[in-house]
N, CA, C and O atoms as CSV, one atom per row, in Angstrom:
chain,resi,resn,atom,element,x,y,z
A,1,MET,N,N,87.913,104.458,85.675
A,1,MET,CA,C,87.754,103.351,84.451
A,1,MET,C,C,89.081,102.456,85.047
A,1,MET,O,O,89.996,102.969,85.692
A,2,THR,N,N,88.996,101.088,84.713
A,2,THR,CA,C,89.845,100.162,85.059
A,2,THR,C,C,90.845,100.153,83.661
A,2,THR,O,O,90.657,100.591,82.526
A,3,THR,N,N,91.968,99.460,84.283
A,3,THR,CA,C,93.139,99.613,83.143
A,3,THR,C,C,92.710,98.863,81.862
A,3,THR,O,O,92.948,99.390,80.776
A,4,ALA,N,N,92.009,97.505,81.932
A,4,ALA,CA,C,91.447,96.725,81.094
A,4,ALA,C,C,90.832,97.587,80.220
A,4,ALA,O,O,91.127,97.658,79.027
A,5,ILE,N,N,89.803,98.388,80.886
A,5,ILE,CA,C,88.857,98.943,79.834
A,5,ILE,C,C,89.474,100.163,79.170
A,5,ILE,O,O,88.875,100.547,78.165
A,6,LYS,N,N,90.428,100.770,79.489
A,6,LYS,CA,C,91.235,101.742,79.075
A,6,LYS,C,C,92.084,101.397,77.902
A,6,LYS,O,O,92.143,102.141,76.924
A,7,LYS,N,N,92.755,100.256,77.990
A,7,LYS,CA,C,93.268,99.535,76.915
A,7,LYS,C,C,92.638,99.105,75.959
A,7,LYS,O,O,93.188,99.003,74.862
A,8,ARG,N,N,91.395,98.768,76.145
A,8,ARG,CA,C,90.427,97.941,75.057
A,8,ARG,C,C,90.168,99.478,74.079
A,8,ARG,O,O,90.211,99.549,72.851
A,9,ALA,N,N,89.890,100.645,75.076
A,9,ALA,CA,C,89.424,101.807,74.326
A,9,ALA,C,C,90.345,102.287,73.428
A,9,ALA,O,O,90.127,102.632,72.267
A,10,LEU,N,N,91.672,102.291,74.188
A,10,LEU,CA,C,92.573,103.012,73.343
A,10,LEU,C,C,93.008,102.023,72.202
A,10,LEU,O,O,93.625,102.515,71.257
A,11,SER,N,N,92.723,100.559,72.200
A,11,SER,CA,C,93.278,99.699,71.254
A,11,SER,C,C,92.224,100.042,70.357
A,11,SER,O,O,92.747,100.304,69.274
A,12,PHE,N,N,90.908,100.170,70.294
A,12,PHE,CA,C,89.885,100.576,69.208
A,12,PHE,C,C,90.351,101.972,68.720
A,12,PHE,O,O,90.404,102.051,67.493
A,13,TRP,N,N,90.642,102.907,69.288
A,13,TRP,CA,C,91.092,104.248,68.500
A,13,TRP,C,C,92.323,103.943,67.930
A,13,TRP,O,O,92.617,104.456,66.850
A,14,ILE,N,N,93.182,103.088,68.565
A,14,ILE,CA,C,94.455,103.253,67.467
A,14,ILE,C,C,94.167,102.419,66.143
A,14,ILE,O,O,94.677,102.754,65.074
A,15,HIS,N,N,93.331,101.321,66.261
A,15,HIS,CA,C,92.772,100.773,64.859
A,15,HIS,C,C,92.306,101.739,63.949
A,15,HIS,O,O,92.715,101.935,62.804
A,16,TYR,N,N,91.220,102.453,64.692
A,16,TYR,CA,C,90.241,103.568,63.975
A,16,TYR,C,C,91.589,104.557,63.149
A,16,TYR,O,O,91.833,104.696,61.950
A,17,LYS,N,N,92.092,104.974,64.051
A,17,LYS,CA,C,93.167,106.100,63.232
A,17,LYS,C,C,94.109,105.499,62.264
A,17,LYS,O,O,94.213,105.952,61.124
A,18,ARG,N,N,94.835,104.436,62.711
A,18,ARG,CA,C,95.755,103.479,61.715
A,18,ARG,C,C,94.832,103.533,60.306
A,18,ARG,O,O,95.262,104.181,59.351
A,19,LYS,N,N,93.536,102.818,60.219
A,19,LYS,CA,C,92.902,102.749,59.302
A,19,LYS,C,C,92.743,104.247,58.396
A,19,LYS,O,O,93.063,104.447,57.225
A,20,GLY,N,N,92.157,105.161,59.350
A,20,GLY,CA,C,92.312,106.535,58.714
A,20,GLY,C,C,93.460,107.048,58.028
A,20,GLY,O,O,93.393,107.628,56.944
A,21,MET,N,N,94.451,106.842,58.629
A,21,MET,CA,C,95.672,107.268,57.929
A,21,MET,C,C,96.148,106.335,56.887
A,21,MET,O,O,97.001,106.728,56.092
A,22,TYR,N,N,95.760,105.350,56.830
A,22,TYR,CA,C,96.300,104.702,55.611
A,22,TYR,C,C,95.431,104.873,54.517
A,22,TYR,O,O,95.792,104.701,53.352
A,23,LYS,N,N,94.237,105.224,54.874
A,23,LYS,CA,C,93.230,105.668,53.657
A,23,LYS,C,C,93.556,107.035,53.405
A,23,LYS,O,O,93.239,107.169,52.224
A,24,LYS,N,N,94.007,108.150,53.816
A,24,LYS,CA,C,94.532,109.335,53.550
A,24,LYS,C,C,95.882,109.250,52.765
A,24,LYS,O,O,96.175,110.085,51.909
A,25,ALA,N,N,96.532,108.402,53.034
A,25,ALA,CA,C,97.877,108.334,52.496
A,25,ALA,C,C,97.726,107.397,51.341
A,25,ALA,O,O,98.746,107.210,50.677
A,26,LYS,N,N,96.660,106.788,50.992
A,26,LYS,CA,C,96.451,106.165,49.800
A,26,LYS,C,C,96.058,107.267,48.892
A,26,LYS,O,O,96.464,107.428,47.741
A,27,GLN,N,N,95.120,108.093,49.624
A,27,GLN,CA,C,94.515,109.229,48.889
A,27,GLN,C,C,95.300,110.467,48.774
A,27,GLN,O,O,94.993,111.189,47.826
A,28,PHE,N,N,96.226,110.850,49.525
A,28,PHE,CA,C,97.016,112.162,49.339
A,28,PHE,C,C,98.500,111.771,49.204
A,28,PHE,O,O,99.163,112.598,48.578
A,29,GLY,N,N,99.073,110.839,49.593
A,29,GLY,CA,C,100.303,110.552,49.819
A,29,GLY,C,C,100.654,110.697,51.098
A,29,GLY,O,O,99.890,111.185,51.930
A,30,PHE,N,N,102.136,110.180,51.429
A,30,PHE,CA,C,102.382,109.969,53.109
A,30,PHE,C,C,102.773,111.295,53.490
A,30,PHE,O,O,102.780,111.411,54.716
A,31,THR,N,N,103.149,112.483,52.786
A,31,THR,CA,C,103.807,113.472,53.307
A,31,THR,C,C,102.841,114.425,53.261
A,31,THR,O,O,103.348,115.541,53.370
A,32,HIS,N,N,101.312,114.455,53.111
A,32,HIS,CA,C,100.276,115.381,53.343
A,32,HIS,C,C,100.007,116.054,54.644
A,32,HIS,O,O,99.724,115.280,55.558
A,33,PRO,N,N,100.024,116.899,54.834
A,33,PRO,CA,C,99.412,117.570,56.242
A,33,PRO,C,C,98.356,116.503,56.789
A,33,PRO,O,O,98.550,116.073,57.926
A,34,LYS,N,N,97.482,116.138,56.214
A,34,LYS,CA,C,96.340,115.191,56.909
A,34,LYS,C,C,96.733,114.035,57.008
A,34,LYS,O,O,96.264,113.409,57.959
A,35,VAL,N,N,97.323,113.602,56.462
A,35,VAL,CA,C,98.090,112.364,56.865
A,35,VAL,C,C,99.016,112.162,58.246
A,35,VAL,O,O,98.960,111.269,59.091
A,36,VAL,N,N,99.945,113.408,58.143
A,36,VAL,CA,C,100.661,113.710,59.142
A,36,VAL,C,C,100.255,113.884,60.255
A,36,VAL,O,O,100.898,113.435,61.204
A,37,SER,N,N,99.099,114.571,60.439
A,37,SER,CA,C,98.029,114.865,61.414
A,37,SER,C,C,97.694,113.558,61.980
A,37,SER,O,O,98.057,113.367,63.141
A,38,HIS,N,N,97.075,112.636,61.380
A,38,HIS,CA,C,96.581,111.529,61.496
A,38,HIS,C,C,97.807,110.613,62.263
A,38,HIS,O,O,97.548,109.927,63.251
A,39,SER,N,N,98.940,110.683,61.773
A,39,SER,CA,C,99.981,109.955,62.140
A,39,SER,C,C,100.557,110.733,63.551
A,39,SER,O,O,101.509,110.217,64.136
A,40,GLN,N,N,100.141,111.594,63.911
A,40,GLN,CA,C,100.699,112.282,65.380
A,40,GLN,C,C,99.584,111.916,66.254
A,40,GLN,O,O,99.744,111.758,67.464
A,41,ASP,N,N,98.676,111.805,65.780
A,41,ASP,CA,C,97.398,111.576,66.795
A,41,ASP,C,C,97.479,110.036,66.909
A,41,ASP,O,O,97.156,109.570,68.001
A,42,LEU,N,N,97.905,109.091,65.837
A,42,LEU,CA,C,98.140,107.996,66.255
A,42,LEU,C,C,99.483,107.634,67.359
A,42,LEU,O,O,99.443,106.869,68.323
A,43,ASP,N,N,100.406,108.275,66.974
A,43,ASP,CA,C,101.402,108.176,67.898
A,43,ASP,C,C,101.178,108.570,69.292
A,43,ASP,O,O,101.791,108.022,70.208
A,44,ASN,N,N,100.300,109.523,69.490
A,44,ASN,CA,C,99.724,109.984,70.772
A,44,ASN,C,C,99.014,108.893,71.432
A,44,ASN,O,O,99.197,108.631,72.621
A,45,LEU,N,N,98.251,108.285,70.720
A,45,LEU,CA,C,97.424,107.075,71.097
A,45,LEU,C,C,98.272,105.864,71.620
A,45,LEU,O,O,97.859,105.095,72.488
A,46,LEU,N,N,99.394,105.775,71.063
A,46,LEU,CA,C,100.210,104.644,70.716
A,46,LEU,C,C,100.983,105.084,72.389
A,46,LEU,O,O,100.886,104.272,73.309
A,47,ASN,N,N,101.519,106.065,72.539
A,47,ASN,CA,C,102.229,106.454,73.647
A,47,ASN,C,C,101.365,106.567,74.957
A,47,ASN,O,O,101.863,106.318,76.055
A,48,LYS,N,N,99.929,106.988,74.790
A,48,LYS,CA,C,99.271,106.589,76.043
A,48,LYS,C,C,98.825,104.941,76.252
A,48,LYS,O,O,98.475,104.538,77.361
A,49,TYR,N,N,98.864,104.294,75.390
A,49,TYR,CA,C,98.748,102.859,75.557
A,49,TYR,C,C,99.988,102.044,76.029
A,49,TYR,O,O,100.004,101.084,76.799
A,50,GLN,N,N,101.016,102.647,75.389
A,50,GLN,CA,C,102.434,101.899,76.166
A,50,GLN,C,C,102.589,102.033,77.685
A,50,GLN,O,O,103.065,101.225,78.481
A,51,ASN,N,N,101.898,103.656,77.960
A,51,ASN,CA,C,102.008,104.311,79.529
A,51,ASN,C,C,101.391,103.270,80.103
A,51,ASN,O,O,102.070,102.491,80.772
A,52,ILE,N,N,99.932,103.055,79.941
A,52,ILE,CA,C,99.364,102.114,80.729
A,52,ILE,C,C,99.769,100.521,80.743
A,52,ILE,O,O,99.644,99.817,81.745
A,53,ALA,N,N,100.218,100.109,79.615
A,53,ALA,CA,C,100.698,98.789,79.809
A,53,ALA,C,C,102.039,98.719,80.490
A,53,ALA,O,O,102.342,97.639,80.998
A,54,SER,N,N,102.778,99.602,80.558
A,54,SER,CA,C,104.126,99.710,81.555
A,54,SER,C,C,103.745,99.690,83.028
A,54,SER,O,O,104.569,99.206,83.804
A,55,HIS,N,N,102.632,100.142,83.491
A,55,HIS,CA,C,102.439,100.219,84.864
A,55,HIS,C,C,101.693,99.257,85.541
A,55,HIS,O,O,101.534,99.344,86.759
């Protein structure tokens, strides 16, 4: 898989997770475990994106 395709796929998942995190935060509050879990997933995706972008 090329770098451009990986970045596009990660960008999609980042957008998807971010929307999900905001939705859960609105429903449960920012400190709820479901929101924290989404935030951690989002952090991992952002780290992967950054790692690809820096190479």
